[in-house]
MITI-89879 format. One record per atom (N, C-alpha, C, O): chain; atom name; x, y, z negated. Coordinates in steps of 0.02 Angstrom, whole numbers, plus 32768, in hexadecimal, padded with zeros to 4 digits. Each point is the difference from the previous one (the first is absolute). Example, Ala and Ser with C-alpha at 12.3 -4.5 7.8 and 13.67 -1.06 7.14 Angstrom:
+-------+------+------+-------+------+
: chain : atom : east : north :   up :
+-------+------+------+-------+------+
:     A :    N : 8294 :  7EE4 : 7E7A :
:     A :   CA : 7FD3 :  803B : 8000 :
:     A :    C : 802D :  803C : 8000 :
:     A :    O : 8034 :  7FFF : 7FDF :
:     A :    N : 7FBA :  8036 : 8045 :
:     A :   CA : 802A :  803B : 7FFD :
:     A :    C : 7FD9 :  8037 : 7FDB :
:     A :    O : 8019 :  8037 : 7FF8 :
+-------+------+------+-------+------+
END
This chain:
+-------+------+------+-------+------+
: chain : atom : east : north :   up :
+-------+------+------+-------+------+
:     A :    N : E9F8 :  7860 : 673D :
:     A :   CA : 801E :  8036 : 7FDB :
:     A :    C : 8045 :  7FEA : 7FE8 :
:     A :    O : 800B :  7FC7 : 7FEE :
:     A :    N : 8023 :  8068 : 8014 :
:     A :   CA : 8045 :  7FF4 : 7FEC :
:     A :    C : 8010 :  8028 : 7FC2 :
:     A :    O : 7FE8 :  8038 : 7FF7 :
:     A :    N : 8042 :  7FAB : 7FDD :
:     A :   CA : 8018 :  8023 : 7FC4 :
:     A :    C : 804C :  7FFE : 8001 :
:     A :    O : 801D :  7FCA : 8004 :
:     A :    N : 8003 :  8070 : 7FF8 :
:     A :   CA : 8049 :  8006 : 8000 :
:     A :    C : 8014 :  8025 : 7FC0 :
:     A :    O : 7FDF :  8030 : 7FEB :
:     A :    N : 8056 :  7FB9 : 7FF7 :
:     A :   CA : 8019 :  801D : 7FC2 :
:     A :    C : 8044 :  8020 : 800D :
:     A :    O : 802E :  7FDD : 8015 :
:     A :    N : 7FD8 :  8064 : 7FE0 :
:     A :   CA : 803E :  8025 : 8008 :
:     A :    C : 8010 :  8024 : 7FBF :
:     A :    O : 7FD4 :  800A : 7FD7 :
:     A :    N : 806B :  8009 : 8021 :
:     A :   CA : 8013 :  8028 : 7FC5 :
:     A :    C : 803B :  802D : 8012 :
:     A :    O : 8023 :  7FF4 : 8031 :
:     A :    N : 7FE7 :  803F : 7FA7 :
:     A :   CA : 803A :  802B : 8007 :
:     A :    C : 8015 :  8019 : 7FBB :
:     A :    O : 7FD7 :  8000 : 7FD1 :
:     A :    N : 8067 :  8014 : 8029 :
:     A :   CA : 801B :  8016 : 7FC0 :
:     A :    C : 800C :  804B : 8001 :
:     A :    O : 800D :  801E : 8034 :
:     A :    N : 7FF0 :  7FFF : 7F91 :
:     A :   CA : 8012 :  8046 : 7FF9 :
:     A :    C : 801B :  800C : 7FBA :
:     A :    O : 7FF3 :  7FD9 : 7FD2 :
:     A :    N : 8032 :  805C : 8026 :
:     A :   CA : 801A :  8014 : 7FBE :
:     A :    C : 7FDD :  8041 : 7FEC :
:     A :    O : 7FF7 :  802D : 8029 :
:     A :    N : 7FF6 :  7FD6 : 7F98 :
:     A :   CA : 7FDC :  803B : 7FE9 :
:     A :    C : 8024 :  8021 : 7FC6 :
:     A :    O : 8029 :  7FE1 : 7FDE :
:     A :    N : 7FC7 :  805E : 8017 :
:     A :   CA : 8018 :  8025 : 7FC6 :
:     A :    C : 7FCB :  7FFB : 7FCA :
:     A :    O : 7FC6 :  7FF0 : 800D :
:     A :    N : 804D :  801E : 7FB6 :
:     A :   CA : 7FD2 :  7FFE : 7FC7 :
:     A :    C : 7FCF :  803A : 8001 :
:     A :    O : 8009 :  8031 : 8024 :
:     A :    N : 7FC3 :  7FC8 : 7FB3 :
:     A :   CA : 7FD1 :  8036 : 7FF0 :
:     A :    C : 7FDD :  801D : 803E :
:     A :    O : 8009 :  803B : 8010 :
:     A :    N : 7FD0 :  7F9C : 8011 :
:     A :   CA : 7FD2 :  8017 : 8034 :
:     A :    C : 8022 :  8011 : 8042 :
:     A :    O : 7FF0 :  8033 : 8020 :
:     A :    N : 803F :  7FA4 : 7FF4 :
:     A :   CA : 801D :  8007 : 8043 :
:     A :    C : 7FC9 :  7FEC : 8032 :
:     A :    O : 7FE1 :  7FCC : 7FF9 :
:     A :    N : 8015 :  805E : 8039 :
:     A :   CA : 7FCC :  7FF3 : 8033 :
:     A :    C : 8023 :  7FF8 : 8043 :
:     A :    O : 8023 :  802D : 8017 :
:     A :    N : 7FD3 :  7F98 : 8008 :
:     A :   CA : 8024 :  7FEE : 803D :
:     A :    C : 7FCE :  7FF1 : 8037 :
:     A :    O : 7FD1 :  7FD9 : 7FF7 :
:     A :    N : 8038 :  8048 : 8042 :
:     A :   CA : 7FD6 :  7FF4 : 803B :
:     A :    C : 8015 :  7FBD : 801E :
:     A :    O : 8038 :  7FF9 : 8017 :
:     A :    N : 7F9B :  7FD6 : 7FEA :
:     A :   CA : 800F :  7FBE : 801A :
:     A :    C : 7FDA :  7FF0 : 8041 :
:     A :    O : 8000 :  7FC7 : 8016 :
:     A :    N : 7FE1 :  806B : 8007 :
:     A :   CA : 7FD7 :  7FF5 : 803C :
:     A :    C : 8027 :  7FDE : 8037 :
:     A :    O : 7FE7 :  7FD1 : 801F :
:     A :    N : 8056 :  8045 : 7FEF :
:     A :   CA : 8027 :  7FE2 : 8036 :
:     A :    C : 8011 :  7FB7 : 7FF2 :
:     A :    O : 8002 :  7FD7 : 802E :
:     A :    N : 8009 :  8018 : 7F93 :
:     A :   CA : 800E :  7FBA : 7FED :
:     A :    C : 7FC2 :  7FD4 : 800D :
:     A :    O : 8006 :  7FC8 : 8019 :
:     A :    N : 7FC0 :  8053 : 7FD6 :
:     A :   CA : 7FC1 :  7FDB : 800C :
:     A :    C : 7FF5 :  7FF7 : 804A :
:     A :    O : 7FED :  7FCA : 8017 :
:     A :    N : 801E :  806B : 8010 :
:     A :   CA : 7FFA :  7FFB : 804A :
:     A :    C : 802F :  7FCB : 801C :
:     A :    O : 7FEC :  7FD8 : 802B :
:     A :    N : 8052 :  8028 : 7FBD :
:     A :   CA : 8030 :  7FCD : 8017 :
:     A :    C : 7FE8 :  7FBA : 7FF0 :
:     A :    O : 8008 :  7FD2 : 8029 :
:     A :    N : 7FDB :  8024 : 7F9C :
:     A :   CA : 7FE6 :  7FBF : 7FED :
:     A :    C : 7FC8 :  7FEA : 802F :
:     A :    O : 7FFD :  7FC6 : 8014 :
:     A :    N : 7FD7 :  8068 : 7FFD :
:     A :   CA : 7FC9 :  7FF1 : 802F :
:     A :    C : 801D :  7FEE : 8044 :
:     A :    O : 7FEB :  7FCE : 801D :
:     A :    N : 8045 :  8059 : 7FFB :
:     A :   CA : 801E :  7FF2 : 8042 :
:     A :    C : 8023 :  7FBC : 8001 :
:     A :    O : 7FFA :  7FDB : 8030 :
:     A :    N : 802A :  8015 : 7F9A :
:     A :   CA : 8023 :  7FBF : 7FFD :
:     A :    C : 7FCE :  7FC6 : 7FFF :
:     A :    O : 8010 :  7FCA : 8018 :
:     A :    N : 7FB6 :  8041 : 7FCD :
:     A :   CA : 7FCE :  7FCA : 7FFA :
:     A :    C : 7FE6 :  7FE8 : 8043 :
:     A :    O : 7FED :  7FC6 : 8008 :
:     A :    N : 8012 :  8067 : 8029 :
:     A :   CA : 7FE3 :  7FEF : 8041 :
:     A :    C : 7FB4 :  8002 : 8001 :
:     A :    O : 7FE2 :  7FF5 : 8035 :
:     A :    N : 7FFF :  8018 : 7F93 :
:     A :   CA : 7FB7 :  8004 : 7FFD :
:     A :    C : 7FEA :  8044 : 801B :
:     A :    O : 801B :  8033 : 7FED :
:     A :    N : 7FB4 :  7FCC : 8041 :
:     A :   CA : 7FEC :  803D : 8022 :
:     A :    C : 7FCD :  8028 : 7FD7 :
:     A :    O : 8008 :  803D : 7FF9 :
:     A :    N : 7FC5 :  7FA3 : 7FEE :
:     A :   CA : 7FCA :  8021 : 7FDC :
:     A :    C : 7FF4 :  7FDD : 7FBE :
:     A :    O : 7FFE :  7FC2 : 7FFD :
:     A :    N : 7FF9 :  8065 : 7FCD :
:     A :   CA : 7FF2 :  7FDF : 7FC0 :
:     A :    C : 8007 :  802E : 7FC5 :
:     A :    O : 7FF4 :  803C : 8004 :
:     A :    N : 8020 :  7FA5 : 7FC5 :
:     A :   CA : 8009 :  8023 : 7FC0 :
:     A :    C : 8044 :  7FF0 : 7FE4 :
:     A :    O : 801A :  7FC9 : 8009 :
:     A :    N : 8004 :  8068 : 7FD5 :
:     A :   CA : 803E :  7FF4 : 7FDC :
:     A :    C : 7FF4 :  8013 : 7FB7 :
:     A :    O : 7FEB :  8037 : 7FF1 :
:     A :    N : 8023 :  7F9A : 7FE3 :
:     A :   CA : 7FFE :  800E : 7FB9 :
:     A :    C : 8047 :  800E : 7FE9 :
:     A :    O : 802D :  7FD7 : 800B :
:     A :    N : 7FDD :  8063 : 7FD7 :
:     A :   CA : 8042 :  8015 : 7FE8 :
:     A :    C : 7FFF :  7FF9 : 7FB4 :
:     A :    O : 7FD5 :  801C : 7FDF :
:     A :    N : 805B :  7FBE : 8006 :
:     A :   CA : 7FFE :  7FEF : 7FB9 :
:     A :    C : 8046 :  8006 : 7FE1 :
:     A :    O : 8032 :  7FEB : 801E :
:     A :    N : 7FD0 :  8031 : 7FA6 :
:     A :   CA : 803D :  8001 : 7FD8 :
:     A :    C : 7FF9 :  7FCB : 7FCA :
:     A :    O : 7FD1 :  8002 : 7FD9 :
:     A :    N : 805C :  7FCF : 8025 :
:     A :   CA : 8000 :  7FCD : 7FCD :
:     A :    C : 8020 :  801C : 7FC1 :
:     A :    O : 803E :  7FFF : 7FFA :
:     A :    N : 7F9B :  8019 : 7FD9 :
:     A :   CA : 801A :  801E : 7FC2 :
:     A :    C : 7FCA :  802B : 7FE1 :
:     A :    O : 7FD2 :  8016 : 8022 :
:     A :    N : 8034 :  7FF5 : 7F9D :
:     A :   CA : 7FCB :  8025 : 7FDE :
:     A :    C : 8014 :  8047 : 7FED :
:     A :    O : 7FE0 :  801F : 7FD6 :
:     A :    N : 8055 :  7FFB : 8049 :
:     A :   CA : 8012 :  8046 : 7FF6 :
:     A :    C : 800E :  8024 : 8042 :
:     A :    O : 8027 :  802F : 8002 :
:     A :    N : 7FB9 :  7FBA : 8033 :
:     A :   CA : 8004 :  8020 : 8041 :
:     A :    C : 7FBA :  8007 : 801C :
:     A :    O : 7FD1 :  7FE1 : 7FE6 :
:     A :    N : 8027 :  8047 : 804E :
:     A :   CA : 7FBE :  800A : 801E :
:     A :    C : 8005 :  800D : 804B :
:     A :    O : 8033 :  8018 : 8018 :
:     A :    N : 7F97 :  7FD8 : 800B :
:     A :   CA : 7FF9 :  800E : 8048 :
:     A :    C : 7FC5 :  802F : 8008 :
:     A :    O : 7FCB :  7FF5 : 7FE3 :
:     A :    N : 803E :  803F : 8045 :
:     A :   CA : 7FC9 :  802F : 800D :
:     A :    C : 800A :  8021 : 8044 :
:     A :    O : 802C :  7FED : 8026 :
:     A :    N : 7FAA :  8044 : 7FE8 :
:     A :   CA : 8008 :  8029 : 803C :
:     A :    C : 7FFE :  8049 : 7FEC :
:     A :    O : 7FE3 :  8012 : 7FCC :
:     A :    N : 803C :  8018 : 805D :
:     A :   CA : 8003 :  8047 : 7FF2 :
:     A :    C : 8018 :  8024 : 803E :
:     A :    O : 801D :  7FE1 : 802D :
:     A :    N : 7FD8 :  805F : 7FD6 :
:     A :   CA : 8022 :  802A : 8031 :
:     A :    C : 8046 :  800B : 7FE4 :
:     A :    O : 8009 :  8027 : 7FD1 :
:     A :    N : 8028 :  7FB5 : 804B :
:     A :   CA : 8043 :  8000 : 7FE4 :
:     A :    C : 8025 :  8040 : 8015 :
:     A :    O : 801D :  8004 : 8037 :
:     A :    N : 7FE0 :  802D : 7F9E :
:     A :   CA : 8025 :  803F : 800A :
:     A :    C : 801C :  8014 : 7FBD :
:     A :    O : 7FE5 :  7FEC : 7FCC :
:     A :    N : 8050 :  803C : 8033 :
:     A :   CA : 8024 :  800D : 7FC2 :
:     A :    C : 7FD6 :  801C : 7FC7 :
:     A :    O : 8007 :  7FEA : 7FC7 :
:     A :    N : 7FCD :  8044 : 8046 :
:     A :   CA : 7FD8 :  801E : 7FCA :
:     A :    C : 7FD5 :  7FCC : 7FDE :
:     A :    O : 7FFE :  7FFC : 7FC2 :
:     A :    N : 7FDE :  7FDC : 8065 :
:     A :   CA : 7FD3 :  7FCE : 7FE4 :
:     A :    C : 8025 :  7FC3 : 7FE6 :
:     A :    O : 7FF7 :  7FEC : 7FC7 :
:     A :    N : 8033 :  7FF7 : 8064 :
:     A :   CA : 8020 :  7FC0 : 7FEF :
:     A :    C : 8038 :  8008 : 7FCD :
:     A :    O : 800D :  7FD2 : 7FD9 :
:     A :    N : 8014 :  8066 : 8026 :
:     A :   CA : 8039 :  8007 : 7FD2 :
:     A :    C : 7FF0 :  8029 : 7FC2 :
:     A :    O : 8027 :  8000 : 7FD0 :
:     A :    N : 7FA0 :  8023 : 802F :
:     A :   CA : 7FF1 :  802A : 7FC6 :
:     A :    C : 7FBA :  7FF4 : 7FE4 :
:     A :    O : 7FF8 :  7FED : 7FC6 :
:     A :    N : 7FD5 :  801F : 8063 :
:     A :   CA : 7FBB :  7FFF : 7FE8 :
:     A :    C : 7FEB :  7FBD : 7FE3 :
:     A :    O : 7FE3 :  7FFE : 7FCA :
:     A :    N : 802C :  7FCC : 8057 :
:     A :   CA : 7FEE :  7FBE : 7FE7 :
:     A :    C : 8024 :  7FF2 : 7FBF :
:     A :    O : 7FE1 :  7FE8 : 7FD0 :
:     A :    N : 805F :  8026 : 802E :
:     A :   CA : 8027 :  7FF4 : 7FC3 :
:     A :    C : 7FE5 :  8029 : 7FC5 :
:     A :    O : 7FF9 :  7FE7 : 7FC9 :
:     A :    N : 7FF7 :  8059 : 8043 :
:     A :   CA : 7FE5 :  802A : 7FCB :
:     A :    C : 7FBC :  7FE8 : 7FE9 :
:     A :    O : 7FF1 :  8000 : 7FC4 :
:     A :    N : 7FE5 :  7FEB : 806B :
:     A :   CA : 7FBE :  7FE6 : 7FEF :
:     A :    C : 8004 :  7FC2 : 7FD4 :
:     A :    O : 7FDF :  7FFB : 7FCD :
:     A :    N : 804B :  7FD5 : 8049 :
:     A :   CA : 8007 :  7FC3 : 7FD9 :
:     A :    C : 801E :  800C : 7FBB :
:     A :    O : 7FEE :  7FE0 : 7FD0 :
:     A :    N : 8040 :  8050 : 802D :
:     A :   CA : 801E :  800F : 7FBE :
:     A :    C : 7FCD :  801F : 7FD1 :
:     A :    O : 8004 :  7FF5 : 7FC3 :
:     A :    N : 7FCC :  8030 : 8057 :
:     A :   CA : 7FCB :  801D : 7FD7 :
:     A :    C : 7FD2 :  7FCA : 7FE3 :
:     A :    O : 7FED :  8003 : 7FC6 :
:     A :    N : 8002 :  7FCC : 8063 :
:     A :   CA : 7FCF :  7FCE : 7FE8 :
:     A :    C : 8021 :  7FC3 : 7FE0 :
:     A :    O : 7FE1 :  7FE1 : 7FD4 :
:     A :    N : 805C :  800E : 8040 :
:     A :   CA : 8024 :  7FC8 : 7FE2 :
:     A :    C : 804A :  8014 : 7FF8 :
:     A :    O : 802A :  7FEE : 8029 :
:     A :    N : 7FE5 :  8038 : 7FA2 :
:     A :   CA : 8045 :  8018 : 7FF7 :
:     A :    C : 8030 :  7FC8 : 7FED :
:     A :    O : 7FEE :  7FD0 : 7FDD :
:     A :    N : 8050 :  8037 : 8039 :
:     A :   CA : 8034 :  7FCF : 7FF0 :
:     A :    C : 8016 :  8003 : 7FB7 :
:     A :    O : 8015 :  7FCE : 7FE4 :
:     A :    N : 7FE6 :  806D : 7FFD :
:     A :   CA : 801C :  8008 : 7FBD :
:     A :    C : 7FD0 :  7FEE : 7FC7 :
:     A :    O : 800F :  800D : 7FC6 :
:     A :    N : 7FB8 :  7FD7 : 804A :
:     A :   CA : 7FD1 :  7FEB : 7FCC :
:     A :    C : 8016 :  7FBD : 7FE2 :
:     A :    O : 801E :  7FD7 : 8023 :
:     A :    N : 7FD3 :  801E : 7F9E :
:     A :   CA : 8013 :  7FC2 : 7FDE :
:     A :    C : 7FC8 :  7FCC : 8009 :
:     A :    O : 7FD4 :  7FFA : 7FD6 :
:     A :    N : 802E :  7FE0 : 8061 :
:     A :   CA : 7FCE :  7FCF : 8010 :
:     A :    C : 800A :  7FC0 : 7FD6 :
:     A :    O : 8039 :  7FEF : 7FF0 :
:     A :    N : 7F92 :  7FF0 : 7FFE :
:     A :   CA : 8004 :  7FC2 : 7FD9 :
:     A :    C : 8027 :  7FCB : 8026 :
:     A :    O : 8020 :  7FD5 : 7FE1 :
:     A :    N : 7FE0 :  802D : 8061 :
:     A :   CA : 8027 :  7FD1 : 8029 :
:     A :    C : 804A :  8001 : 7FEC :
:     A :    O : 8021 :  7FCD : 8003 :
:     A :    N : 7FF8 :  806D : 7FEB :
:     A :   CA : 8047 :  8006 : 7FEE :
:     A :    C : 8012 :  7FD3 : 7FC5 :
:     A :    O : 8036 :  7FE3 : 7FFD :
:     A :    N : 7F9C :  8018 : 7FD4 :
:     A :   CA : 800D :  7FD5 : 7FC5 :
:     A :    C : 7FFB :  7FB6 : 8012 :
:     A :    O : 8022 :  7FD6 : 7FE2 :
:     A :    N : 7FB4 :  801A : 804D :
:     A :   CA : 7FF6 :  7FBA : 8013 :
:     A :    C : 803F :  7FE3 : 8020 :
:     A :    O : 8015 :  7FC9 : 7FF0 :
:     A :    N : 8009 :  805D : 803E :
:     A :   CA : 8039 :  7FE6 : 8027 :
:     A :    C : 8041 :  8022 : 7FF1 :
:     A :    O : 8034 :  7FEB : 801B :
:     A :    N : 7FCD :  8049 : 7FBC :
:     A :   CA : 803E :  8022 : 7FEF :
:     A :    C : 801D :  8028 : 803A :
:     A :    O : 803C :  800B : 8004 :
:     A :    N : 7F98 :  800A : 802A :
:     A :   CA : 8016 :  802A : 8037 :
:     A :    C : 7FD8 :  8041 : 7FFF :
:     A :    O : 7FD6 :  800A : 7FD4 :
:     A :    N : 8036 :  8021 : 805D :
:     A :   CA : 7FDE :  8041 : 8002 :
:     A :    C : 7FDA :  800B : 8041 :
:     A :    O : 7FFE :  8038 : 8019 :
:     A :    N : 7FE5 :  7F93 : 8002 :
:     A :   CA : 7FDF :  8009 : 8041 :
:     A :    C : 7FB4 :  7FF8 : 7FFC :
:     A :    O : 7FE0 :  7FEB : 8031 :
:     A :    N : 8003 :  8026 : 7F96 :
:     A :   CA : 7FB7 :  7FFE : 7FFA :
:     A :    C : 7FDD :  802C : 8033 :
:     A :    O : 7FCE :  7FEC : 801D :
:     A :    N : 804D :  8050 : 7FED :
:     A :   CA : 7FE3 :  802D : 8032 :
:     A :    C : 8002 :  7FE1 : 8046 :
:     A :    O : 7FD1 :  8007 : 8027 :
:     A :    N : 8066 :  7FD6 : 7FE8 :
:     A :   CA : 8007 :  7FE0 : 8042 :
:     A :    C : 7FCA :  7FCC : 800B :
:     A :    O : 7FE4 :  7FFB : 8037 :
:     A :    N : 800E :  7FDD : 7F96 :
:     A :   CA : 7FCB :  7FCE : 8006 :
:     A :    C : 7FBC :  8020 : 8008 :
:     A :    O : 7FD8 :  7FEA : 8029 :
:     A :    N : 801A :  804B : 7FB1 :
:     A :   CA : 7FC0 :  8022 : 8006 :
:     A :    C : 7FF7 :  8022 : 8044 :
:     A :    O : 7FCA :  7FFF : 801D :
:     A :    N : 806B :  801F : 7FFC :
:     A :   CA : 7FFD :  8020 : 8042 :
:     A :    C : 7FF3 :  7FCC : 8036 :
:     A :    O : 7FD8 :  800B : 802D :
:     A :    N : 804B :  7FBD : 7FD0 :
:     A :   CA : 7FF5 :  7FCA : 8031 :
:     A :    C : 7FB9 :  7FE6 : 7FFC :
:     A :    O : 7FE1 :  7FF2 : 8033 :
:     A :    N : 8005 :  8006 : 7F90 :
:     A :   CA : 7FBC :  7FE9 : 7FF5 :
:     A :    C : 7FCE :  8031 : 8021 :
:     A :    O : 7FD0 :  7FEA : 801F :
:     A :    N : 803C :  8056 : 7FD9 :
:     A :   CA : 7FD4 :  8033 : 801C :
:     A :    C : 8004 :  8003 : 804C :
:     A :    O : 7FCD :  8003 : 8022 :
:     A :    N : 8070 :  7FFB : 7FF9 :
:     A :   CA : 800A :  8009 : 8047 :
:     A :    C : 7FF7 :  7FC1 : 8029 :
:     A :    O : 7FEB :  8003 : 803A :
:     A :    N : 8025 :  7FC3 : 7FAB :
:     A :   CA : 7FF9 :  7FBE : 801D :
:     A :    C : 803F :  7FEA : 8026 :
:     A :    O : 8027 :  8029 : 8018 :
:     A :    N : 7FE1 :  7F95 : 7FEB :
:     A :   CA : 803D :  7FE3 : 801D :
:     A :    C : 7FF6 :  7FE9 : 8048 :
:     A :    O : 8030 :  7FEA : 8020 :
:     A :    N : 7F94 :  801A : 7FFB :
:     A :   CA : 7FF3 :  7FEB : 8046 :
:     A :    C : 7FCF :  802F : 8022 :
:     A :    O : 7FD4 :  801D : 7FE0 :
:     A :    N : 8034 :  7FE8 : 8061 :
:     A :   CA : 7FCF :  8023 : 802A :
:     A :    C : 7FFE :  7FDC : 8043 :
:     A :    O : 8032 :  7FE3 : 8016 :
:     A :    N : 7F95 :  801E : 800A :
:     A :   CA : 7FF7 :  7FDE : 8041 :
:     A :    C : 7FEF :  8035 : 8035 :
:     A :    O : 7FD8 :  802D : 7FF4 :
:     A :    N : 8048 :  7FCC : 8047 :
:     A :   CA : 7FF8 :  8030 : 8035 :
:     A :    C : 7FF1 :  7FDC : 8042 :
:     A :    O : 801D :  7FCC : 800E :
:     A :    N : 7FB5 :  804F : 801A :
:     A :   CA : 7FF2 :  7FE2 : 8042 :
:     A :    C : 8034 :  8017 : 8033 :
:     A :    O : 801F :  8035 : 7FF9 :
:     A :    N : 7FE9 :  7FA2 : 803C :
:     A :   CA : 8029 :  8015 : 8038 :
:     A :    C : 7FE1 :  7FE5 : 8041 :
:     A :    O : 7FE0 :  7FCB : 8000 :
:     A :    N : 802A :  8059 : 8036 :
:     A :   CA : 7FE6 :  7FEE : 8042 :
:     A :    C : 8038 :  800B : 8033 :
:     A :    O : 8021 :  8034 : 7FFE :
:     A :    N : 7FE9 :  7F9C : 802E :
:     A :   CA : 8037 :  8003 : 8030 :
:     A :    C : 8042 :  800D : 7FDD :
:     A :    O : 802A :  8026 : 8018 :
:     A :    N : 7FDF :  7FBA : 7FAF :
:     A :   CA : 803B :  8006 : 7FD5 :
:     A :    C : 800D :  8046 : 7FE6 :
:     A :    O : 8038 :  8010 : 7FED :
:     A :    N : 7F94 :  801A : 8013 :
:     A :   CA : 8007 :  8044 : 7FE6 :
:     A :    C : 7FD5 :  8007 : 7FC1 :
:     A :    O : 7FC4 :  7FF3 : 8001 :
:     A :    N : 805B :  8022 : 7FC8 :
:     A :   CA : 7FDA :  800B : 7FC3 :
:     A :    C : 7FCA :  8034 : 800C :
:     A :    O : 800B :  8032 : 8023 :
:     A :    N : 7FBB :  7FC3 : 7FC0 :
:     A :   CA : 7FCA :  8031 : 8005 :
:     A :    C : 8002 :  802A : 7FC1 :
:     A :    O : 7FE4 :  7FEE : 7FCC :
:     A :    N : 803E :  804B : 803A :
:     A :   CA : 8008 :  802F : 7FC9 :
:     A :    C : 7FE9 :  8045 : 8017 :
:     A :    O : 7FFD :  800D : 803D :
:     A :    N : 7FF4 :  801F : 7F94 :
:     A :   CA : 7FF0 :  8045 : 8012 :
:     A :    C : 803D :  8023 : 801D :
:     A :    O : 8038 :  7FE7 : 7FFB :
:     A :    N : 7FBD :  8051 : 8023 :
:     A :   CA : 8035 :  8025 : 8023 :
:     A :    C : 803E :  800A : 7FD5 :
:     A :    O : 8038 :  7FF6 : 8018 :
:     A :    N : 7FBF :  801C : 7FA9 :
:     A :   CA : 8039 :  800E : 7FD4 :
:     A :    C : 8009 :  7FCB : 7FCA :
:     A :    O : 802A :  8009 : 7FD3 :
:     A :    N : 7FB1 :  7FC1 : 8031 :
:     A :   CA : 8001 :  7FCD : 7FCB :
:     A :    C : 803A :  7FD0 : 8009 :
:     A :    O : 800C :  7FE6 : 8036 :
:     A :    N : 8019 :  800F : 7F93 :
:     A :   CA : 8036 :  7FCF : 7FFF :
:     A :    C : 7FF5 :  7FD1 : 7FC5 :
:     A :    O : 7FDD :  800F : 7FD1 :
:     A :    N : 8043 :  7FB7 : 8034 :
:     A :   CA : 7FFE :  7FCE : 7FCB :
:     A :    C : 803E :  800C : 7FD4 :
:     A :    O : 8037 :  8008 : 8019 :
:     A :    N : 7FBE :  7FFA : 7FA5 :
:     A :   CA : 8036 :  800E : 7FD3 :
:     A :    C : 8007 :  7FCB : 7FCA :
:     A :    O : 7FCF :  7FDF : 7FED :
:     A :    N : 806E :  801A : 7FFA :
:     A :   CA : 800E :  7FDA : 7FC4 :
:     A :    C : 8010 :  8032 : 7FCA :
:     A :    O : 8024 :  8030 : 800B :
:     A :    N : 7FC0 :  7FC5 : 7FB9 :
:     A :   CA : 800D :  802B : 7FC7 :
:     A :    C : 8022 :  7FD6 : 7FC9 :
:     A :    O : 7FE4 :  7FD0 : 7FE8 :
:     A :    N : 8058 :  8044 : 8007 :
:     A :   CA : 8024 :  7FDF : 7FC9 :
:     A :    C : 7FE6 :  801E : 7FBF :
:     A :    O : 8009 :  803C : 7FF3 :
:     A :    N : 7FD8 :  7F9C : 7FE4 :
:     A :   CA : 7FE4 :  8018 : 7FC0 :
:     A :    C : 802D :  7FF0 : 7FC5 :
:     A :    O : 7FF2 :  8018 : 7FC9 :
:     A :    N : 8042 :  7FC1 : 8041 :
:     A :   CA : 802B :  7FEB : 7FC8 :
:     A :    C : 802E :  8038 : 7FEA :
:     A :    O : 8008 :  8032 : 8023 :
:     A :    N : 8017 :  7FC5 : 7FA3 :
:     A :   CA : 802D :  8032 : 7FE3 :
:     A :    C : 8048 :  7FF1 : 800F :
:     A :    O : 802D :  801C : 7FE1 :
:     A :    N : 7FDF :  7FB8 : 8050 :
:     A :   CA : 8045 :  7FF3 : 8016 :
:     A :    C : 7FFF :  7FF2 : 804B :
:     A :    O : 7FCD :  7FEB : 801B :
:     A :    N : 806B :  801F : 8007 :
:     A :   CA : 8003 :  7FF1 : 8047 :
:     A :    C : 7FF6 :  7FB5 : 800A :
:     A :    O : 8011 :  7FD8 : 7FD5 :
:     A :    N : 7FD2 :  8016 : 8064 :
:     A :   CA : 7FF1 :  7FB9 : 800C :
:     A :    C : 8010 :  7FEE : 8048 :
:     A :    O : 8000 :  802A : 802D :
:     A :    N : 800E :  7F97 : 7FDD :
:     A :   CA : 8003 :  7FE3 : 8042 :
:     A :    C : 7FBE :  7FDC : 8009 :
:     A :    O : 7FEE :  7FD4 : 7FD8 :
:     A :    N : 7FEC :  803D : 805C :
:     A :   CA : 7FBC :  7FE6 : 8009 :
:     A :    C : 7FF9 :  7FDA : 8042 :
:     A :    O : 8023 :  800F : 8031 :
:     A :    N : 7FB1 :  7FC1 : 7FCE :
:     A :   CA : 7FEB :  7FDD : 803D :
:     A :    C : 7FB7 :  8010 : 800C :
:     A :    O : 7FD6 :  7FF6 : 7FD4 :
:     A :    N : 801B :  8022 : 8067 :
:     A :   CA : 7FBB :  800E : 8015 :
:     A :    C : 7FEA :  7FC8 : 802F :
:     A :    O : 8024 :  7FEF : 802F :
:     A :    N : 7FA2 :  7FF6 : 7FC4 :
:     A :   CA : 7FE6 :  7FC8 : 8027 :
:     A :    C : 7FC7 :  8017 : 802D :
:     A :    O : 7FD4 :  8025 : 7FEB :
:     A :    N : 802E :  7FC6 : 8053 :
:     A :   CA : 7FCC :  800F : 8031 :
:     A :    C : 7FE1 :  7FBE : 8018 :
:     A :    O : 8022 :  7FD7 : 801D :
:     A :    N : 7F9E :  8020 : 7FD6 :
:     A :   CA : 7FDB :  7FC7 : 8019 :
:     A :    C : 7FD6 :  8019 : 803A :
:     A :    O : 7FD4 :  802A : 7FF6 :
:     A :    N : 803A :  7FBC : 8045 :
:     A :   CA : 7FE2 :  8019 : 803E :
:     A :    C : 7FD0 :  7FCA : 8019 :
:     A :    O : 8014 :  7FC7 : 800C :
:     A :    N : 7FAD :  804C : 7FFD :
:     A :   CA : 7FCB :  7FD2 : 8014 :
:     A :    C : 7FE0 :  801B : 803F :
:     A :    O : 7FEF :  803B : 8002 :
:     A :    N : 8007 :  7F9B : 8030 :
:     A :   CA : 7FDE :  8018 : 803C :
:     A :    C : 8009 :  7FD2 : 803A :
:     A :    O : 800D :  7FC4 : 7FF9 :
:     A :    N : 7FEB :  805A : 8042 :
:     A :   CA : 8004 :  7FDA : 803F :
:     A :    C : 802D :  8022 : 8032 :
:     A :    O : 8009 :  7FE7 : 8038 :
+-------+------+------+-------+------+
END
């Protein structure tokens, strides 16, 4: 079994920017040379998240943002704000809920996803960020 470590960078906007990263993950798999296996996609940070969705404007640009704002609003006074003197308590809670890693299978260097399923990065912080996404590719 072989393990390859790849990464890529992206820039995000504040307050729930949702970015389709499927092509970046595919490129990482192709660069690895591994034919069949698993790829773990991870954001190193506690105010970002990795998930999957049907990436289309209504869902990815509106519905998800509205849903998250209902359950974890940005304008609430979280105790975290007093601890660190910042205003990103909602970002930490959203990342905690959504998670910072997901693992996906691939066969013949093709991700095994549903017809409309894409891999996304969600920026949960209250400021724009420069992010590094890590792909750990395991297989043969």
